C-alpha positions in Angstrom: -0.1 0.1 0.0 1.3 3.4 -0.9 2.4 5.6 2.0 0.2 8.9 2.2 1.7 12.0 3.4 0.3 15.3 4.7 0.2 18.2 2.2 1.6 21.1 4.2 -1.3 22.8 6.1 -3.9 21.9 3.7 -5.2 18.9 5.8 -5.0 16.6 2.7 -3.3 13.4 2.7 -1.8 12.4 -0.6 0.1 9.8 -2.3 3.9 10.3 -3.2 3.0 10.9 -7.0 0.2 13.2 -8.2 -1.2 12.0 -11.5 -1.6 14.7 -14.1 -4.7 15.0 -16.1 -3.7 17.0 -18.9 -3.6 14.0 -21.5 -7.2 13.0 -20.6 -9.4 13.9 -23.4 -6.4 14.7 -25.6 -3.8 11.9 -26.1 -6.0 9.5 -23.8 -9.5 8.9 -24.8 -12.4 7.8 -22.5 -11.4 4.2 -22.3 -7.7 5.1 -22.1 -8.4 7.6 -19.3 -10.4 5.2 -17.2 -7.7 2.6 -17.7 -5.0 4.9 -16.5 -7.0 6.0 -13.5 -7.9 2.5 -12.5 -4.2 1.3 -12.6 -3.0 4.6 -10.8 -5.5 3.9 -7.9 -4.6 0.1 -8.0 -1.1 1.1 -7.4 -2.0 3.1 -4.4 -2.3 6.5 -5.9 -5.2 9.0 -4.6 -4.0 12.5 -6.0 -5.5 13.5 -9.5 -4.4 16.8 -10.9 -6.4 18.7 -13.5 -7.5 22.1 -14.8 -10.7 23.5 -16.2 -8.7 24.4 -19.5 -7.5 20.8 -20.2 -7.6 20.3 -23.0 -8.8 23.4 -25.0 -5.6 23.2 -27.2 -6.8 20.1 -28.9 -8.6 20.5 -32.2 -12.4 20.1 -31.5 -12.1 20.6 -27.7 -13.5 23.5 -25.8 -11.8 23.0 -22.4 -13.1 20.8 -19.5 -12.8 17.6 -21.3 -10.3 16.3 -18.7 -12.6 17.2 -15.7 -15.6 15.7 -17.5 -13.8 12.3 -17.9 -12.5 12.2 -14.3 -16.1 13.0 -13.1 -17.5 10.2 -15.1 -14.8 7.9 -13.7 -15.4 9.0 -10.0 -19.0 8.4 -10.6 -18.6 4.9 -12.2 -16.1 3.8 -9.6 -18.1 5.3 -6.6 -14.7 6.3 -5.0 -15.0 10.1 -4.6 -14.2 10.1 -1.0 -11.1 8.0 -1.7 -9.5 10.6 -4.1 -7.9 13.9 -3.7 -9.1 16.1 -6.8 -7.1 19.1 -7.6 -8.2 21.6 -10.3 -7.5 24.9 -11.4 -8.9 28.3 -12.5 -8.0 31.1 -14.9 -7.2 29.6 -18.2 -10.5 28.1 -19.5 -11.5 30.0 -22.8 -14.8 30.8 -21.2 -13.3 31.7 -17.8 -10.1 33.8 -18.3 -8.5 35.5 -15.5 -9.2 35.7 -11.5 -11.7 38.3 -11.1 -14.0 37.2 -8.2 -16.9 36.6 -10.5 -14.9 34.5 -12.8 -13.4 32.5 -9.9 -17.0 31.8 -8.5 -18.4 30.9 -12.0 -15.6 28.8 -13.0 -15.7 26.8 -9.8 -19.3 26.1 -10.3 -18.5 24.9 -13.8 -15.8 22.7 -12.5 -17.9 21.0 -10.0 -20.5 20.2 -12.5 -18.0 18.7 -14.8 -16.5 16.6 -12.0 -19.8 15.6 -10.8 -19.0 16.4 -7.2 -20.1 18.9 -4.6 -16.5 19.8 -3.5 -13.1 20.3 -4.8 -10.2 19.1 -2.6 -7.5 21.5 -4.0 -8.2 24.6 -6.1 -5.3 26.3 -7.8 -5.2 29.7 -9.5 -3.7 28.4 -12.7 -1.9 31.6 -13.8 -1.6 34.6 -11.7 -3.7 37.6 -12.9 -1.8 40.9 -12.1 -4.8 42.9 -13.2 -6.7 41.9 -10.0 -5.5 42.8 -6.7 -4.6 39.8 -4.4 -7.1 41.0 -1.8 -9.9 40.2 -4.3 -8.5 36.9 -5.4 -7.9 35.6 -1.9 -11.4 36.8 -0.8 -13.1 34.9 -3.7 -11.2 31.8 -2.8 -12.0 32.2 0.8 -15.6 32.2 0.0 -15.3 29.1 -1.8 -13.8 27.3 1.2 -16.2 28.7 3.7 -19.0 27.6 1.5 -17.6 24.0 1.5 -17.1 23.9 -2.2 -13.3 24.1 -1.9 -11.2 22.3 0.9 -7.8 24.0 0.2 -6.4 26.5 -2.1 -3.1 26.6 -3.9 -1.4 28.8 -6.7 0.7 28.1 -9.8 2.7 30.3 -12.0 3.0 33.0 -9.6 5.9 35.5 -8.7 7.3 35.4 -5.2 6.2 38.9 -4.6 2.6 38.2 -5.4 2.6 34.9 -3.6 4.0 36.7 -0.3 1.4 39.4 -0.7 -1.4 36.8 -0.8 -0.2 35.0 2.2 0.3 38.3 4.1 -3.3 39.4 3.4 -4.7 36.0 4.3 -2.9 35.8 7.5 -3.7 39.6 8.3 -7.4 39.0 7.6 -7.9 35.4 8.7 -8.8 34.2 5.3 -8.1 30.9 3.5 -4.4 30.8 2.8 -2.4 29.2 -0.1 -1.1 26.0 1.3 0.3 24.3 -2.0 2.2 25.6 -4.9 2.6 24.1 -8.2 5.8 25.4 -10.0 7.4 24.2 -13.1 10.3 22.3 -11.8 12.5 19.3 -12.8 16.0 18.2 -13.4 16.4 20.2 -16.7 14.2 23.3 -15.5 15.3 24.5 -12.1 15.8 28.1 -12.6 12.1 29.2 -12.2 11.5 27.7 -8.7 14.8 27.5 -7.1 15.8 30.9 -5.4 13.0 33.4 -4.4 10.0 31.4 -5.1 11.2 28.4 -3.2 12.4 30.4 -0.5 8.9 32.2 -0.1 7.2 28.6 0.0 9.7 27.3 2.6 9.2 30.3 4.8 5.3 30.0 4.7 5.3 26.1 5.1 3.9 25.7 1.6 4.1 22.3 -0.1 5.2 22.2 -3.6 3.6 20.0 -6.3 5.9 20.5 -9.3 4.4 20.2 -12.7 6.4 19.0 -15.9 8.1 16.6 -13.4 9.5 14.6 -16.4 10.1 17.5 -18.7 7.2 16.5 -21.1 8.7 13.0 -21.2 12.3 13.9 -21.7 13.4 12.5 -18.4 11.9 9.0 -19.1 15.0 8.6 -21.3 13.1 7.6 -24.4 14.4 10.6 -26.3 17.9 9.9 -27.8 19.8 11.2 -30.5 18.3 9.9 -33.7 15.1 8.5 -32.2 11.6 9.5 -33.1 8.9 9.3 -30.4 5.1 9.2 -31.0 3.9 11.9 -28.5 1.9 15.1 -28.6 4.8 16.7 -26.8 7.8 15.3 -28.6 8.9 18.4 -29.9 9.1 20.1 -26.5 10.8 17.1 -25.0 13.3 16.6 -27.6 14.5 20.1 -27.5 16.4 19.3 -24.4 18.6 16.9 -26.3 20.1 20.1 -27.9 21.3 21.3 -24.6 24.5 20.6 -22.8 22.4 20.4 -19.5 20.1 17.9 -21.1 22.8 15.5 -22.1 24.6 15.7 -18.8 21.3 15.1 -17.0 20.5 12.0 -19.3 24.0 10.6 -18.7 23.7 11.0 -14.9 20.3 9.4 -14.9 21.5 6.5 -16.8 24.3 5.9 -14.3 22.0 6.1 -11.3 19.1 4.0 -12.8 21.7 1.3 -13.9 23.1 1.4 -10.2 19.7 0.8 -8.8 18.3 -1.4 -11.6 15.3 0.8 -12.0 13.7 3.2 -14.7 15.1 6.5 -15.6 11.7 8.0 -15.0 11.8 6.8 -11.5 15.0 8.3 -10.6 14.3 11.7 -12.1 11.0 11.9 -9.9 12.8 10.5 -7.1 15.3 13.4 -7.3 12.5 15.9 -7.4 10.7 14.2 -4.5 14.0 14.8 -2.4 14.2 18.6 -3.0 13.3 21.0 -0.2 9.5 21.9 -0.1 8.4 19.1 -2.6 5.6 17.1 -1.3 4.7 15.1 -4.5 6.0 15.3 -7.9 3.4 15.5 -10.8 3.5 13.4 -13.8 1.2 12.1 -16.5 0.6 8.8 -18.2 -1.5 8.2 -21.3 -1.3 4.3 -21.0 -1.1 2.0 -17.8 2.0 0.6 -18.9 3.8 4.1 -18.3 2.5 4.2 -14.7 4.8 1.5 -13.1 7.9 3.7 -13.4 6.1 6.6 -12.0 4.4 4.9 -9.0 7.8 3.2 -8.3 9.2 6.4 -6.5 7.3 5.2 -3.3 10.1 3.0 -2.0 12.9 4.2 -4.0 16.1 5.2 -2.1 18.6 7.4 -3.7 21.9 7.6 -1.9 23.6 11.0 -1.2 26.0 10.1 -4.0 23.1 9.6 -6.4 21.6 12.8 -5.3 24.9 14.8 -5.7 25.5 13.3 -9.1 22.1 14.4 -10.4 22.1 17.9 -8.7 25.6 18.6 -10.1 24.7 17.5 -13.6 21.6 19.5 -13.8 23.2 22.7 -12.5 
């Protein structure tokens, strides 16, 4: 059984791997989505991450497809109380930005698609500097007080706006960001490490990094001369062109061989070891891709392994 851990001050108990829902309704159809969700929960996972905008970028989609499929799966399996569902507001084509009216309307739309009466963790997807933090926090607080949302988090926010939000919440006794979802992995450390990570650490905020596998690059399947069938292959393969990307792959190969495990497991294990990180986030479009992700529970990286990976990714 997977060990659960507390997600900072949110009150939520989550598995070591958060499952990304960005592929649901995009590269994973309904049956594929159900298969991945079934395999994830069978492997002990309970933390599913989505957004109201997933996957509006795909031809023929309007946004909300991922939430709808997750809602249908929750209803079919009758397991809502066993699952921690995280979704986001601010990027849906019909609910852009973070004005209080938009946050409220988007939350109601997400609840309907998810076929539930509460959201466990509700993130602001992208900060909206046109809206004062006081208005955003107050709108989120109203959702928490109404019981529609259990905990709130932020993604894609500056250290300054994050600190302002925390200060206002604490001063007024309102719901406070307890989780942060930054872009963070072995080949993308610059966005999070530094002021943003320091702000999270001081505030006792847990990080659930997205792109934990750098769009698949850190699975090791992207190599010189190879072609990968994936909707994100262009983004992932670009890391092969950088010195850092090639150094990281070599270090991952060494550690994975030493531990007789998958490269993806090692990459997520490094991420899980970093300060403030509670649960890395990764997605899978087939059940077969999940085993390497779930294997981070129980993975033991030595100090030498961690140092090798950290230095290679510097």
